[in-house]
Structure formats: structure tokens, C-alpha cells
GULUMLUM-434120 format. One line per 3 residues: number of its first residue (from 1); for each residue x, y, z of C-alpha. Coordinates in nm, 4 decimals, always signed. Layout:
N
NUM> X,Y,Z; ...
This chain:
63
1> -1.2827,-2.0224,+1.3451; -1.1318,-2.2196,+1.0593; -1.4656,-2.2323,+0.8746
4> -1.4868,-1.8544,+0.8847; -1.1339,-1.8090,+0.7502; -1.1845,-2.0545,+0.4641
7> -1.4953,-1.8640,+0.3508; -1.2934,-1.5510,+0.2732; -1.2710,-1.5224,-0.1073
10> -0.9622,-1.4289,-0.3055; -0.9974,-1.0648,-0.4149; -0.9124,-1.1560,-0.7783
13> -1.0641,-1.4953,-0.8578; -1.3228,-1.5316,-0.5771; -1.2112,-1.8851,-0.4769
16> -1.2008,-1.9510,-0.1000; -0.8566,-1.8861,+0.0464; -0.6348,-2.1731,+0.1627
19> -0.5711,-2.1673,+0.5374; -0.2716,-2.3379,+0.6977; -0.0474,-2.3100,+0.9992
22> +0.2911,-2.1506,+0.9427; +0.5899,-2.0215,+1.1367; +0.7443,-1.6785,+1.1136
25> +1.1136,-1.6290,+1.0475; +1.1604,-1.6043,+1.4253; +0.9776,-1.9359,+1.4758
28> +0.6531,-1.7940,+1.6120; +0.3310,-1.9690,+1.5026; +0.1041,-1.7894,+1.2570
31> -0.1856,-1.8588,+1.0227; -0.1136,-1.8295,+0.6503; -0.3872,-1.7379,+0.4020
34> -0.3255,-1.7776,+0.0294; -0.5115,-1.8160,-0.2981; -0.5213,-2.1852,-0.4009
37> -0.5470,-2.0925,-0.7715; -0.2430,-1.8647,-0.7819; -0.0488,-1.7684,-0.4703
40> +0.0393,-1.4336,-0.6291; -0.3267,-1.3236,-0.6134; -0.3312,-1.3020,-0.2353
43> -0.1026,-1.4024,+0.0495; -0.1421,-1.2877,+0.4079; -0.0520,-1.3901,+0.7605
46> -0.2261,-1.3618,+1.0966; +0.0313,-1.3315,+1.3725; -0.1743,-1.2269,+1.6769
49> -0.0608,-1.4778,+1.9418; -0.3964,-1.4988,+2.1231; -0.5910,-1.5554,+1.7996
52> -0.3451,-1.8160,+1.6703; -0.3595,-2.0015,+2.0051; -0.7429,-2.0072,+1.9947
55> -0.7302,-2.1248,+1.6314; -0.4953,-2.4130,+1.7199; -0.7070,-2.5086,+2.0223
58> -1.0173,-2.5095,+1.8019; -0.8440,-2.7377,+1.5500; -0.7288,-2.9768,+1.8214
61> -1.0837,-3.0023,+1.9614; -1.2083,-3.1102,+1.6166; -0.9524,-3.3896,+1.5827
């Protein structure tokens, strides 16, 4: 899953988005997507609990 997310280009500069784990204000895990060139170009969050859990499990299997 992480390879697919990192292949999403920034809508402005076309560089692959940075993907990292984050926490919401309420402490729930989420996935943060941002432009590595300029964070103002694009910033988004995936908060679906099932998807985030699968993403974390996938990362742990690779380690």
C-alpha cells in the first residue's frame, strides 16, 4: 500500500507525495500526505481506521 501512496504526484509540481504516519487532534492514527517541495501545494489525511490499520500492518511486515 505504501508504494501506491508514494506514487501519487503533487497536483502543482508533480513530485511524489510524502507519506507518513500522524495522529489526529483526538489521538487517532492517520496517514498524512504532503508535498515534499512545498507543504502548501498539497496536504491531506487518510483517517479511515480499517485502511490505516492495514497500512500499519503492511509496514510492520516489511520491517
